[in-house]
C-alpha positions as CSV (number, residue, x, y, z in Angstrom):
1,M,-33.7,-24.4,9.6
2,R,-30.8,-25.5,11.7
3,R,-29.0,-27.1,8.9
4,T,-29.4,-23.7,7.0
5,A,-27.8,-21.8,9.6
6,L,-24.8,-24.2,9.8
7,V,-24.6,-23.6,6.2
8,L,-24.8,-19.8,6.1
9,L,-22.6,-19.3,9.4
10,P,-19.3,-19.8,7.7
11,L,-20.3,-17.6,4.8
12,L,-21.3,-14.7,7.2
13,L,-18.1,-15.2,9.2
14,F,-16.1,-15.0,5.9
15,A,-17.9,-12.0,4.5
16,R,-17.3,-10.1,8.0
17,T,-13.5,-11.2,7.7
18,A,-13.4,-10.3,4.0
19,S,-14.8,-6.8,4.6
20,A,-12.3,-5.9,7.4
21,T,-9.3,-6.0,5.4
22,P,-7.8,-2.7,4.9
23,T,-8.0,-1.0,1.6
24,A,-6.6,2.2,0.2
25,K,-6.6,4.3,-3.2
26,L,-2.8,4.5,-4.4
27,T,-1.4,7.6,-6.1
28,Y,2.1,6.8,-7.3
29,V,4.5,9.5,-9.1
30,R,7.7,8.8,-10.1
31,G,9.2,12.1,-10.4
32,E,12.3,13.5,-12.3
33,G,15.2,11.3,-12.5
34,A,13.4,8.3,-11.1
35,A,12.3,6.3,-14.2
36,A,14.5,3.4,-13.3
37,C,12.4,3.0,-10.1
38,A,9.5,0.4,-10.0
39,D,6.4,1.4,-11.7
40,E,3.2,1.5,-9.9
41,A,2.0,-2.0,-10.9
42,S,5.4,-3.2,-9.3
43,L,4.9,-1.6,-6.1
44,R,1.3,-2.7,-5.8
45,Q,2.5,-6.2,-6.4
46,A,5.0,-5.8,-3.8
47,V,2.6,-4.6,-1.3
48,A,0.2,-7.3,-2.1
49,A,2.8,-10.0,-1.7
50,R,3.7,-9.0,1.6
51,L,-0.2,-8.6,3.0
52,G,-1.3,-11.8,1.1
53,Y,-4.0,-9.5,-0.5
54,D,-4.2,-6.6,-2.9
55,P,-5.2,-3.6,-0.7
56,F,-5.3,-1.1,-3.4
57,R,-8.8,-0.1,-4.8
58,P,-10.0,2.6,-7.3
59,V,-12.1,4.0,-4.8
60,A,-11.5,3.6,-1.0
61,E,-11.9,5.6,2.3
62,N,-8.0,5.5,3.1
63,A,-5.4,6.8,0.6
64,V,-1.6,6.3,0.1
65,S,0.3,8.8,-1.7
66,V,3.8,8.0,-3.1
67,D,6.2,10.3,-4.6
68,V,9.7,9.0,-5.8
69,R,12.5,11.3,-7.0
70,R,16.1,11.2,-7.7
71,V,18.0,13.7,-5.2
72,G,21.8,13.7,-6.1
73,P,23.1,10.3,-6.1
74,R,20.1,8.6,-4.4
75,F,16.3,7.9,-4.6
76,V,14.0,9.7,-2.1
77,A,10.2,8.6,-1.7
78,H,7.7,10.8,0.5
79,V,4.9,8.6,1.6
80,K,1.5,9.8,3.0
81,L,-1.4,7.9,4.6
82,I,-4.7,9.9,4.6
83,D,-7.7,8.4,6.5
84,A,-11.2,8.6,5.7
85,D,-11.7,11.9,7.7
86,S,-8.9,13.3,5.2
87,K,-6.5,13.5,8.2
88,E,-2.8,12.6,7.5
89,R,-2.1,9.5,9.8
90,G,1.4,9.1,8.5
91,D,3.9,10.8,6.4
92,R,7.6,9.6,6.0
93,E,10.5,10.2,4.0
94,L,12.6,7.1,2.7
95,Q,15.8,7.4,1.0
96,S,17.8,4.7,-1.0
97,K,21.0,3.4,0.4
98,S,22.6,3.6,-3.1
99,D,22.0,4.7,-6.4
100,D,19.9,1.6,-7.0
101,C,16.3,2.0,-6.3
102,G,15.5,-1.8,-5.8
103,D,16.2,-1.3,-2.2
104,L,13.7,1.8,-1.9
105,T,11.0,-0.3,-3.5
106,S,11.5,-3.1,-1.0
107,T,11.2,-0.5,2.0
108,L,8.1,1.2,0.5
109,A,6.5,-2.1,0.2
110,L,7.2,-2.7,4.0
111,T,6.4,0.8,5.1
112,I,2.7,0.7,3.1
113,S,1.8,-2.8,4.3
114,I,2.5,-1.9,7.9
115,A,0.8,1.2,7.8
116,L,-2.4,-0.2,6.1
117,D,-2.6,-3.5,8.0
118,P,-0.3,-3.6,11.2
């Protein structure tokens, strides 16, 4: 009995830790003029690289919405975080520093990572 408990204890602790990792459903839109920006898969990969795990699931209590568009010479991203009660937990507008969308993708990955798993 004691041996069984010693074997199961690490599994139970791992299961509890694994279920505690925050997840969210990602909705990503590249709007007008933003075709040069990262696609959804690239953004997902950038966030996963920062967190050390992929937080995105097809069905999750939390949701992250990202809308990227070109506005004049720059790119603008609107990011929203919605919780399980459908309450908005965060709303940010981010702008690229130049006409290259690469820096905006990095900023998006950092912002989403911190929002999901501070």
